[in-house]
TORKOL-4160 file (C-alpha; in steps of 0.2 Angstrom, whole numbers, padded with zeros to 4 digits, m for minus):
442
<pt num="1" X="0631" Y="0359" Z="0005"/>
<pt num="2" X="0633" Y="0350" Z="0022"/>
<pt num="3" X="0646" Y="0361" Z="0028"/>
<pt num="4" X="0636" Y="0377" Z="0023"/>
<pt num="5" X="0621" Y="0370" Z="0032"/>
<pt num="6" X="0632" Y="0368" Z="0048"/>
<pt num="7" X="0640" Y="0385" Z="0046"/>
<pt num="8" X="0622" Y="0392" Z="0045"/>
<pt num="9" X="0616" Y="0383" Z="0060"/>
<pt num="10" X="0604" Y="0372" Z="0050"/>
<pt num="11" X="0613" Y="0356" Z="0056"/>
<pt num="12" X="0620" Y="0355" Z="0074"/>
<pt num="13" X="0625" Y="0369" Z="0085"/>
<pt num="14" X="0635" Y="0384" Z="0078"/>
<pt num="15" X="0640" Y="0397" Z="0091"/>
<pt num="16" X="0635" Y="0415" Z="0088"/>
<pt num="17" X="0649" Y="0427" Z="0083"/>
<pt num="18" X="0649" Y="0435" Z="0100"/>
<pt num="19" X="0653" Y="0418" Z="0108"/>
<pt num="20" X="0667" Y="0415" Z="0095"/>
<pt num="21" X="0674" Y="0432" Z="0099"/>
<pt num="22" X="0675" Y="0428" Z="0117"/>
<pt num="23" X="0674" Y="0409" Z="0119"/>
<pt num="24" X="0682" Y="0408" Z="0137"/>
<pt num="25" X="0673" Y="0419" Z="0148"/>
<pt num="26" X="0677" Y="0412" Z="0165"/>
<pt num="27" X="0693" Y="0416" Z="0174"/>
<pt num="28" X="0698" Y="0416" Z="0193"/>
<pt num="29" X="0701" Y="0433" Z="0201"/>
<pt num="30" X="0718" Y="0435" Z="0210"/>
<pt num="31" X="0723" Y="0444" Z="0225"/>
<pt num="32" X="0740" Y="0453" Z="0223"/>
<pt num="33" X="0751" Y="0459" Z="0237"/>
<pt num="34" X="0760" Y="0476" Z="0236"/>
<pt num="35" X="0776" Y="0467" Z="0231"/>
<pt num="36" X="0768" Y="0459" Z="0216"/>
<pt num="37" X="0765" Y="0441" Z="0223"/>
<pt num="38" X="0749" Y="0432" Z="0221"/>
<pt num="39" X="0741" Y="0429" Z="0238"/>
<pt num="40" X="0727" Y="0418" Z="0232"/>
<pt num="41" X="0712" Y="0417" Z="0220"/>
<pt num="42" X="0693" Y="0416" Z="0220"/>
<pt num="43" X="0685" Y="0404" Z="0208"/>
<pt num="44" X="0672" Y="0390" Z="0205"/>
<pt num="45" X="0679" Y="0373" Z="0207"/>
<pt num="46" X="0678" Y="0369" Z="0188"/>
<pt num="47" X="0684" Y="0386" Z="0182"/>
<pt num="48" X="0700" Y="0389" Z="0193"/>
<pt num="49" X="0708" Y="0396" Z="0178"/>
<pt num="50" X="0720" Y="0411" Z="0179"/>
<pt num="51" X="0723" Y="0419" Z="0162"/>
<pt num="52" X="0741" Y="0419" Z="0155"/>
<pt num="53" X="0747" Y="0429" Z="0140"/>
<pt num="54" X="0756" Y="0420" Z="0126"/>
<pt num="55" X="0772" Y="0430" Z="0130"/>
<pt num="56" X="0772" Y="0422" Z="0147"/>
<pt num="57" X="0772" Y="0404" Z="0140"/>
<pt num="58" X="0788" Y="0395" Z="0139"/>
<pt num="59" X="0794" Y="0393" Z="0121"/>
<pt num="60" X="0797" Y="0375" Z="0125"/>
<pt num="61" X="0779" Y="0373" Z="0130"/>
<pt num="62" X="0773" Y="0379" Z="0113"/>
<pt num="63" X="0786" Y="0369" Z="0103"/>
<pt num="64" X="0781" Y="0353" Z="0113"/>
<pt num="65" X="0762" Y="0356" Z="0110"/>
<pt num="66" X="0765" Y="0359" Z="0091"/>
<pt num="67" X="0777" Y="0345" Z="0089"/>
<pt num="68" X="0765" Y="0332" Z="0097"/>
<pt num="69" X="0748" Y="0338" Z="0093"/>
<pt num="70" X="0749" Y="0347" Z="0076"/>
<pt num="71" X="0766" Y="0348" Z="0067"/>
<pt num="72" X="0758" Y="0357" Z="0052"/>
<pt num="73" X="0749" Y="0370" Z="0064"/>
<pt num="74" X="0757" Y="0385" Z="0055"/>
<pt num="75" X="0752" Y="0379" Z="0038"/>
<pt num="76" X="0733" Y="0375" Z="0039"/>
<pt num="77" X="0717" Y="0385" Z="0042"/>
<pt num="78" X="0709" Y="0374" Z="0055"/>
<pt num="79" X="0709" Y="0357" Z="0046"/>
<pt num="80" X="0725" Y="0347" Z="0041"/>
<pt num="81" X="0720" Y="0337" Z="0026"/>
<pt num="82" X="0735" Y="0327" Z="0026"/>
<pt num="83" X="0733" Y="0322" Z="0044"/>
<pt num="84" X="0715" Y="0319" Z="0042"/>
<pt num="85" X="0718" Y="0307" Z="0027"/>
<pt num="86" X="0731" Y="0298" Z="0037"/>
<pt num="87" X="0719" Y="0295" Z="0051"/>
<pt num="88" X="0705" Y="0289" Z="0040"/>
<pt num="89" X="0717" Y="0276" Z="0032"/>
<pt num="90" X="0726" Y="0270" Z="0047"/>
<pt num="91" X="0713" Y="0271" Z="0060"/>
<pt num="92" X="0697" Y="0270" Z="0050"/>
<pt num="93" X="0702" Y="0257" Z="0037"/>
<pt num="94" X="0717" Y="0248" Z="0043"/>
<pt num="95" X="0711" Y="0249" Z="0061"/>
<pt num="96" X="0728" Y="0254" Z="0068"/>
<pt num="97" X="0726" Y="0261" Z="0086"/>
<pt num="98" X="0743" Y="0269" Z="0084"/>
<pt num="99" X="0739" Y="0277" Z="0068"/>
<pt num="100" X="0738" Y="0295" Z="0076"/>
<pt num="101" X="0723" Y="0307" Z="0076"/>
<pt num="102" X="0718" Y="0319" Z="0063"/>
<pt num="103" X="0712" Y="0333" Z="0074"/>
<pt num="104" X="0722" Y="0349" Z="0074"/>
<pt num="105" X="0725" Y="0360" Z="0089"/>
<pt num="106" X="0711" Y="0372" Z="0083"/>
<pt num="107" X="0699" Y="0357" Z="0081"/>
<pt num="108" X="0704" Y="0351" Z="0099"/>
<pt num="109" X="0700" Y="0369" Z="0105"/>
<pt num="110" X="0683" Y="0369" Z="0096"/>
<pt num="111" X="0679" Y="0352" Z="0105"/>
<pt num="112" X="0684" Y="0359" Z="0122"/>
<pt num="113" X="0674" Y="0375" Z="0119"/>
<pt num="114" X="0658" Y="0369" Z="0111"/>
<pt num="115" X="0656" Y="0350" Z="0110"/>
<pt num="116" X="0647" Y="0342" Z="0125"/>
<pt num="117" X="0653" Y="0324" Z="0130"/>
<pt num="118" X="0648" Y="0311" Z="0118"/>
<pt num="119" X="0639" Y="0295" Z="0125"/>
<pt num="120" X="0644" Y="0284" Z="0110"/>
<pt num="121" X="0655" Y="0283" Z="0095"/>
<pt num="122" X="0641" Y="0287" Z="0083"/>
<pt num="123" X="0637" Y="0303" Z="0092"/>
<pt num="124" X="0656" Y="0308" Z="0092"/>
<pt num="125" X="0657" Y="0305" Z="0073"/>
<pt num="126" X="0642" Y="0317" Z="0071"/>
<pt num="127" X="0651" Y="0330" Z="0081"/>
<pt num="128" X="0667" Y="0330" Z="0070"/>
<pt num="129" X="0660" Y="0339" Z="0055"/>
<pt num="130" X="0653" Y="0353" Z="0067"/>
<pt num="131" X="0670" Y="0355" Z="0075"/>
<pt num="132" X="0679" Y="0356" Z="0058"/>
<pt num="133" X="0667" Y="0371" Z="0053"/>
<pt num="134" X="0670" Y="0379" Z="0071"/>
<pt num="135" X="0689" Y="0377" Z="0069"/>
<pt num="136" X="0689" Y="0386" Z="0052"/>
<pt num="137" X="0679" Y="0400" Z="0060"/>
<pt num="138" X="0691" Y="0401" Z="0075"/>
<pt num="139" X="0706" Y="0403" Z="0062"/>
<pt num="140" X="0697" Y="0418" Z="0055"/>
<pt num="141" X="0695" Y="0427" Z="0071"/>
<pt num="142" X="0711" Y="0423" Z="0080"/>
<pt num="143" X="0730" Y="0422" Z="0076"/>
<pt num="144" X="0740" Y="0406" Z="0078"/>
<pt num="145" X="0747" Y="0412" Z="0094"/>
<pt num="146" X="0730" Y="0417" Z="0101"/>
<pt num="147" X="0723" Y="0399" Z="0097"/>
<pt num="148" X="0738" Y="0391" Z="0106"/>
<pt num="149" X="0735" Y="0403" Z="0121"/>
<pt num="150" X="0717" Y="0399" Z="0122"/>
<pt num="151" X="0720" Y="0380" Z="0121"/>
<pt num="152" X="0732" Y="0380" Z="0135"/>
<pt num="153" X="0721" Y="0392" Z="0146"/>
<pt num="154" X="0706" Y="0381" Z="0143"/>
<pt num="155" X="0713" Y="0363" Z="0146"/>
<pt num="156" X="0709" Y="0355" Z="0163"/>
<pt num="157" X="0724" Y="0346" Z="0170"/>
<pt num="158" X="0715" Y="0338" Z="0185"/>
<pt num="159" X="0716" Y="0343" Z="0204"/>
<pt num="160" X="0707" Y="0359" Z="0200"/>
<pt num="161" X="0721" Y="0364" Z="0190"/>
<pt num="162" X="0712" Y="0372" Z="0175"/>
<pt num="163" X="0723" Y="0381" Z="0162"/>
<pt num="164" X="0742" Y="0380" Z="0161"/>
<pt num="165" X="0745" Y="0393" Z="0174"/>
<pt num="166" X="0737" Y="0383" Z="0187"/>
<pt num="167" X="0744" Y="0367" Z="0181"/>
<pt num="168" X="0762" Y="0373" Z="0181"/>
<pt num="169" X="0759" Y="0378" Z="0199"/>
<pt num="170" X="0750" Y="0362" Z="0205"/>
<pt num="171" X="0763" Y="0350" Z="0197"/>
<pt num="172" X="0779" Y="0359" Z="0198"/>
<pt num="173" X="0777" Y="0375" Z="0209"/>
<pt num="174" X="0782" Y="0386" Z="0194"/>
<pt num="175" X="0775" Y="0399" Z="0182"/>
<pt num="176" X="0772" Y="0393" Z="0163"/>
<pt num="177" X="0787" Y="0404" Z="0158"/>
<pt num="178" X="0800" Y="0395" Z="0170"/>
<pt num="179" X="0795" Y="0377" Z="0165"/>
<pt num="180" X="0810" Y="0366" Z="0160"/>
<pt num="181" X="0809" Y="0357" Z="0144"/>
<pt num="182" X="0805" Y="0340" Z="0152"/>
<pt num="183" X="0792" Y="0348" Z="0163"/>
<pt num="184" X="0784" Y="0356" Z="0148"/>
<pt num="185" X="0784" Y="0339" Z="0139"/>
<pt num="186" X="0775" Y="0332" Z="0154"/>
<pt num="187" X="0761" Y="0344" Z="0154"/>
<pt num="188" X="0759" Y="0343" Z="0135"/>
<pt num="189" X="0759" Y="0324" Z="0137"/>
<pt num="190" X="0744" Y="0325" Z="0149"/>
<pt num="191" X="0734" Y="0333" Z="0135"/>
<pt num="192" X="0731" Y="0316" Z="0127"/>
<pt num="193" X="0722" Y="0310" Z="0143"/>
<pt num="194" X="0726" Y="0319" Z="0160"/>
<pt num="195" X="0718" Y="0304" Z="0170"/>
<pt num="196" X="0728" Y="0291" Z="0162"/>
<pt num="197" X="0744" Y="0301" Z="0161"/>
<pt num="198" X="0743" Y="0308" Z="0179"/>
<pt num="199" X="0760" Y="0311" Z="0185"/>
<pt num="200" X="0755" Y="0310" Z="0203"/>
<pt num="201" X="0747" Y="0293" Z="0202"/>
<pt num="202" X="0755" Y="0285" Z="0187"/>
<pt num="203" X="0773" Y="0291" Z="0187"/>
<pt num="204" X="0781" Y="0278" Z="0176"/>
<pt num="205" X="0767" Y="0278" Z="0163"/>
<pt num="206" X="0768" Y="0297" Z="0162"/>
<pt num="207" X="0787" Y="0296" Z="0160"/>
<pt num="208" X="0784" Y="0286" Z="0144"/>
<pt num="209" X="0772" Y="0299" Z="0138"/>
<pt num="210" X="0784" Y="0313" Z="0142"/>
<pt num="211" X="0797" Y="0304" Z="0132"/>
<pt num="212" X="0786" Y="0302" Z="0117"/>
<pt num="213" X="0783" Y="0321" Z="0117"/>
<pt num="214" X="0802" Y="0323" Z="0118"/>
<pt num="215" X="0805" Y="0312" Z="0103"/>
<pt num="216" X="0792" Y="0322" Z="0094"/>
<pt num="217" X="0801" Y="0337" Z="0098"/>
<pt num="218" X="0817" Y="0329" Z="0091"/>
<pt num="219" X="0808" Y="0324" Z="0076"/>
<pt num="220" X="0802" Y="0341" Z="0073"/>
<pt num="221" X="0820" Y="0348" Z="0075"/>
<pt num="222" X="0816" Y="0358" Z="0091"/>
<pt num="223" X="0830" Y="0348" Z="0101"/>
<pt num="224" X="0844" Y="0338" Z="0096"/>
<pt num="225" X="0846" Y="0319" Z="0098"/>
<pt num="226" X="0858" Y="0321" Z="0112"/>
<pt num="227" X="0847" Y="0333" Z="0121"/>
<pt num="228" X="0832" Y="0321" Z="0119"/>
<pt num="229" X="0842" Y="0306" Z="0126"/>
<pt num="230" X="0848" Y="0316" Z="0141"/>
<pt num="231" X="0831" Y="0323" Z="0145"/>
<pt num="232" X="0823" Y="0305" Z="0143"/>
<pt num="233" X="0835" Y="0299" Z="0156"/>
<pt num="234" X="0829" Y="0311" Z="0169"/>
<pt num="235" X="0817" Y="0306" Z="0183"/>
<pt num="236" X="0800" Y="0314" Z="0183"/>
<pt num="237" X="0800" Y="0325" Z="0199"/>
<pt num="238" X="0783" Y="0332" Z="0203"/>
<pt num="239" X="0781" Y="0346" Z="0217"/>
<pt num="240" X="0763" Y="0343" Z="0219"/>
<pt num="241" X="0753" Y="0356" Z="0228"/>
<pt num="242" X="0734" Y="0355" Z="0228"/>
<pt num="243" X="0724" Y="0371" Z="0223"/>
<pt num="244" X="0713" Y="0376" Z="0237"/>
<pt num="245" X="0705" Y="0393" Z="0242"/>
<pt num="246" X="0713" Y="0391" Z="0259"/>
<pt num="247" X="0730" Y="0389" Z="0252"/>
<pt num="248" X="0742" Y="0404" Z="0251"/>
<pt num="249" X="0745" Y="0419" Z="0262"/>
<pt num="250" X="0733" Y="0429" Z="0272"/>
<pt num="251" X="0718" Y="0417" Z="0271"/>
<pt num="252" X="0707" Y="0427" Z="0284"/>
<pt num="253" X="0711" Y="0443" Z="0275"/>
<pt num="254" X="0706" Y="0436" Z="0258"/>
<pt num="255" X="0690" Y="0429" Z="0266"/>
<pt num="256" X="0686" Y="0447" Z="0273"/>
<pt num="257" X="0690" Y="0454" Z="0256"/>
<pt num="258" X="0678" Y="0442" Z="0247"/>
<pt num="259" X="0664" Y="0446" Z="0259"/>
<pt num="260" X="0667" Y="0465" Z="0258"/>
<pt num="261" X="0668" Y="0465" Z="0239"/>
<pt num="262" X="0653" Y="0453" Z="0236"/>
<pt num="263" X="0642" Y="0462" Z="0249"/>
<pt num="264" X="0624" Y="0467" Z="0243"/>
<pt num="265" X="0615" Y="0483" Z="0247"/>
<pt num="266" X="0609" Y="0482" Z="0265"/>
<pt num="267" X="0590" Y="0479" Z="0267"/>
<pt num="268" X="0582" Y="0479" Z="0284"/>
<pt num="269" X="0572" Y="0464" Z="0281"/>
<pt num="270" X="0588" Y="0454" Z="0279"/>
<pt num="271" X="0593" Y="0458" Z="0297"/>
<pt num="272" X="0587" Y="0451" Z="0313"/>
<pt num="273" X="0577" Y="0462" Z="0325"/>
<pt num="274" X="0593" Y="0463" Z="0336"/>
<pt num="275" X="0605" Y="0468" Z="0322"/>
<pt num="276" X="0600" Y="0486" Z="0321"/>
<pt num="277" X="0618" Y="0491" Z="0324"/>
<pt num="278" X="0625" Y="0479" Z="0311"/>
<pt num="279" X="0612" Y="0486" Z="0298"/>
<pt num="280" X="0617" Y="0504" Z="0302"/>
<pt num="281" X="0636" Y="0500" Z="0300"/>
<pt num="282" X="0633" Y="0490" Z="0284"/>
<pt num="283" X="0622" Y="0504" Z="0277"/>
<pt num="284" X="0636" Y="0517" Z="0281"/>
<pt num="285" X="0649" Y="0506" Z="0272"/>
<pt num="286" X="0638" Y="0504" Z="0257"/>
<pt num="287" X="0637" Y="0523" Z="0255"/>
<pt num="288" X="0654" Y="0528" Z="0260"/>
<pt num="289" X="0666" Y="0514" Z="0256"/>
<pt num="290" X="0669" Y="0511" Z="0237"/>
<pt num="291" X="0676" Y="0493" Z="0241"/>
<pt num="292" X="0661" Y="0488" Z="0251"/>
<pt num="293" X="0649" Y="0479" Z="0238"/>
<pt num="294" X="0661" Y="0483" Z="0224"/>
<pt num="295" X="0655" Y="0469" Z="0213"/>
<pt num="296" X="0637" Y="0474" Z="0215"/>
<pt num="297" X="0640" Y="0493" Z="0212"/>
<pt num="298" X="0650" Y="0491" Z="0196"/>
<pt num="299" X="0645" Y="0485" Z="0179"/>
<pt num="300" X="0654" Y="0477" Z="0164"/>
<pt num="301" X="0653" Y="0483" Z="0147"/>
<pt num="302" X="0639" Y="0471" Z="0143"/>
<pt num="303" X="0629" Y="0479" Z="0158"/>
<pt num="304" X="0630" Y="0465" Z="0170"/>
<pt num="305" X="0638" Y="0466" Z="0187"/>
<pt num="306" X="0655" Y="0459" Z="0190"/>
<pt num="307" X="0657" Y="0442" Z="0196"/>
<pt num="308" X="0672" Y="0439" Z="0208"/>
<pt num="309" X="0673" Y="0421" Z="0204"/>
<pt num="310" X="0673" Y="0421" Z="0185"/>
<pt num="311" X="0678" Y="0439" Z="0178"/>
<pt num="312" X="0697" Y="0437" Z="0181"/>
<pt num="313" X="0699" Y="0452" Z="0192"/>
<pt num="314" X="0716" Y="0457" Z="0199"/>
<pt num="315" X="0714" Y="0464" Z="0216"/>
<pt num="316" X="0729" Y="0474" Z="0222"/>
<pt num="317" X="0731" Y="0476" Z="0241"/>
<pt num="318" X="0743" Y="0485" Z="0253"/>
<pt num="319" X="0749" Y="0468" Z="0261"/>
<pt num="320" X="0767" Y="0464" Z="0259"/>
<pt num="321" X="0769" Y="0446" Z="0256"/>
<pt num="322" X="0786" Y="0445" Z="0265"/>
<pt num="323" X="0780" Y="0453" Z="0280"/>
<pt num="324" X="0764" Y="0443" Z="0280"/>
<pt num="325" X="0774" Y="0427" Z="0279"/>
<pt num="326" X="0785" Y="0433" Z="0294"/>
<pt num="327" X="0769" Y="0436" Z="0304"/>
<pt num="328" X="0761" Y="0420" Z="0300"/>
<pt num="329" X="0777" Y="0410" Z="0304"/>
<pt num="330" X="0778" Y="0419" Z="0321"/>
<pt num="331" X="0760" Y="0415" Z="0325"/>
<pt num="332" X="0763" Y="0397" Z="0320"/>
<pt num="333" X="0778" Y="0395" Z="0331"/>
<pt num="334" X="0770" Y="0404" Z="0346"/>
<pt num="335" X="0755" Y="0392" Z="0344"/>
<pt num="336" X="0765" Y="0376" Z="0343"/>
<pt num="337" X="0778" Y="0380" Z="0356"/>
<pt num="338" X="0769" Y="0390" Z="0369"/>
<pt num="339" X="0750" Y="0390" Z="0368"/>
<pt num="340" X="0746" Y="0372" Z="0363"/>
<pt num="341" X="0758" Y="0365" Z="0376"/>
<pt num="342" X="0750" Y="0376" Z="0389"/>
<pt num="343" X="0733" Y="0370" Z="0384"/>
<pt num="344" X="0738" Y="0352" Z="0386"/>
<pt num="345" X="0746" Y="0356" Z="0403"/>
<pt num="346" X="0730" Y="0365" Z="0409"/>
<pt num="347" X="0718" Y="0351" Z="0403"/>
<pt num="348" X="0729" Y="0336" Z="0408"/>
<pt num="349" X="0720" Y="0324" Z="0420"/>
<pt num="350" X="0703" Y="0333" Z="0419"/>
<pt num="351" X="0688" Y="0322" Z="0415"/>
<pt num="352" X="0679" Y="0336" Z="0405"/>
<pt num="353" X="0694" Y="0340" Z="0394"/>
<pt num="354" X="0696" Y="0347" Z="0381"/>
<pt num="355" X="0680" Y="0356" Z="0385"/>
<pt num="356" X="0676" Y="0368" Z="0399"/>
<pt num="357" X="0669" Y="0361" Z="0415"/>
<pt num="358" X="0653" Y="0372" Z="0411"/>
<pt num="359" X="0649" Y="0361" Z="0396"/>
<pt num="360" X="0639" Y="0346" Z="0400"/>
<pt num="361" X="0641" Y="0329" Z="0393"/>
<pt num="362" X="0624" Y="0331" Z="0384"/>
<pt num="363" X="0631" Y="0348" Z="0376"/>
<pt num="364" X="0647" Y="0339" Z="0370"/>
<pt num="365" X="0637" Y="0325" Z="0363"/>
<pt num="366" X="0626" Y="0338" Z="0353"/>
<pt num="367" X="0641" Y="0347" Z="0347"/>
<pt num="368" X="0650" Y="0331" Z="0340"/>
<pt num="369" X="0634" Y="0325" Z="0332"/>
<pt num="370" X="0631" Y="0342" Z="0323"/>
<pt num="371" X="0649" Y="0341" Z="0317"/>
<pt num="372" X="0647" Y="0323" Z="0311"/>
<pt num="373" X="0631" Y="0328" Z="0302"/>
<pt num="374" X="0640" Y="0341" Z="0292"/>
<pt num="375" X="0653" Y="0329" Z="0285"/>
<pt num="376" X="0653" Y="0323" Z="0267"/>
<pt num="377" X="0654" Y="0305" Z="0273"/>
<pt num="378" X="0639" Y="0306" Z="0284"/>
<pt num="379" X="0629" Y="0314" Z="0270"/>
<pt num="380" X="0634" Y="0300" Z="0258"/>
<pt num="381" X="0629" Y="0286" Z="0270"/>
<pt num="382" X="0612" Y="0295" Z="0273"/>
<pt num="383" X="0609" Y="0296" Z="0254"/>
<pt num="384" X="0613" Y="0278" Z="0252"/>
<pt num="385" X="0600" Y="0273" Z="0265"/>
<pt num="386" X="0612" Y="0270" Z="0279"/>
<pt num="387" X="0608" Y="0284" Z="0291"/>
<pt num="388" X="0606" Y="0272" Z="0306"/>
<pt num="389" X="0623" Y="0265" Z="0302"/>
<pt num="390" X="0630" Y="0282" Z="0301"/>
<pt num="391" X="0622" Y="0287" Z="0318"/>
<pt num="392" X="0630" Y="0272" Z="0326"/>
<pt num="393" X="0647" Y="0281" Z="0323"/>
<pt num="394" X="0642" Y="0294" Z="0336"/>
<pt num="395" X="0652" Y="0285" Z="0350"/>
<pt num="396" X="0666" Y="0282" Z="0338"/>
<pt num="397" X="0667" Y="0301" Z="0334"/>
<pt num="398" X="0667" Y="0305" Z="0352"/>
<pt num="399" X="0681" Y="0293" Z="0356"/>
<pt num="400" X="0692" Y="0298" Z="0341"/>
<pt num="401" X="0691" Y="0316" Z="0346"/>
<pt num="402" X="0695" Y="0313" Z="0364"/>
<pt num="403" X="0709" Y="0301" Z="0359"/>
<pt num="404" X="0717" Y="0313" Z="0347"/>
<pt num="405" X="0716" Y="0328" Z="0359"/>
<pt num="406" X="0719" Y="0323" Z="0377"/>
<pt num="407" X="0726" Y="0305" Z="0378"/>
<pt num="408" X="0743" Y="0299" Z="0378"/>
<pt num="409" X="0747" Y="0283" Z="0368"/>
<pt num="410" X="0748" Y="0271" Z="0383"/>
<pt num="411" X="0732" Y="0277" Z="0391"/>
<pt num="412" X="0723" Y="0277" Z="0374"/>
<pt num="413" X="0724" Y="0258" Z="0372"/>
<pt num="414" X="0707" Y="0254" Z="0380"/>
<pt num="415" X="0699" Y="0268" Z="0369"/>
<pt num="416" X="0708" Y="0261" Z="0353"/>
<pt num="417" X="0701" Y="0244" Z="0357"/>
<pt num="418" X="0684" Y="0251" Z="0359"/>
<pt num="419" X="0685" Y="0260" Z="0342"/>
<pt num="420" X="0691" Y="0245" Z="0333"/>
<pt num="421" X="0677" Y="0235" Z="0340"/>
<pt num="422" X="0664" Y="0248" Z="0335"/>
<pt num="423" X="0671" Y="0250" Z="0317"/>
<pt num="424" X="0670" Y="0231" Z="0315"/>
<pt num="425" X="0652" Y="0231" Z="0321"/>
<pt num="426" X="0648" Y="0245" Z="0309"/>
<pt num="427" X="0656" Y="0237" Z="0294"/>
<pt num="428" X="0646" Y="0221" Z="0298"/>
<pt num="429" X="0630" Y="0231" Z="0299"/>
<pt num="430" X="0634" Y="0240" Z="0283"/>
<pt num="431" X="0637" Y="0223" Z="0274"/>
<pt num="432" X="0621" Y="0216" Z="0281"/>
<pt num="433" X="0611" Y="0231" Z="0275"/>
<pt num="434" X="0618" Y="0230" Z="0257"/>
<pt num="435" X="0617" Y="0211" Z="0255"/>
<pt num="436" X="0605" Y="0205" Z="0241"/>
<pt num="437" X="0588" Y="0201" Z="0248"/>
<pt num="438" X="0590" Y="0211" Z="0264"/>
<pt num="439" X="0578" Y="0226" Z="0268"/>
<pt num="440" X="0586" Y="0242" Z="0273"/>
<pt num="441" X="0587" Y="0245" Z="0292"/>
<pt num="442" X="0576" Y="0258" Z="0298"/>
């Protein structure tokens, strides 16, 4: 009766059929070069998920996941009665922390998709029966391969690496299909707790978890004991690369492409009085250029306009990634070997450096203050009631900028001493401000 009430939506939340048929609806859009390489992606920070097909997953990745999380995955229909009974006895009655969990891969997927974070153990216990019912529903709509694919596409591996495609790139600089066994075991091991088994911050701890996954693969018969022993002896080598929208080739081109595709229909009221020419150009582009405002001109099957950040578009361009890399390398070499040294020579010994002599001291101070106010650190200090302490960093900001740009190490010593003294004063001021019983400085 209880499960029927849950299935009917009388108890708890039961997602509608439409949502069960399309549970993951947010994917990053990719920019693809003419030679088939990914130049970059557009995504919101929590949905930097690039879709990958089941056929593009390493077989070792799938085996590691099944061996570790749900060895009877192929046999059940969402709920593993044997595993659930074992978890109740060992963890519920005998209170064994190492008794293992009773959740299947499908139940874990249901939790990721539809269960909000629980504030306490009692709330989590009430969520479990709902997840069981959702898991059974998911098994009706999807094949086993599709469930595994959704699970790996949904999981958040930290560092803006959402989904197995992003995770493979962030931690190992690879695609999911080219992962080695030990690398696949590392990523599957993270599924238990990505923060605790973080290979970047906790290498030794993550090696232990990886080895546990390898032992489970041996126990399931996916690898031999000799293979397991040799793989466990390997060090954990991570090629960590943070995911950022500025990463990748052609960042300026990708930004131009983003602005072009997301442009809205020009309205005269959105332009300043002196932007008549700009308004005319944008209006002409809207009327004649199919790419201009593409996302706001084309609708999906549900009648909504396309969203560049969540609809998983693949945008194919005429840029060749190899030629683009040659061009960026040439610019970088010219800047570092020719232009930057020439700039230093031109500004050397000039009191107004690195600015022009036409820029006054007051204007320099204003620019630096504006830049400081735009930093996250200043906003955080202002929010915590330490705006005055933050403003006292103005001289420090000016000194650091000048030190970094135009001073040699020897001539910087008086400036560095001043910076150290100023930092020390600010720290004492902050401690005084936050001390119990002290009123906030105004």
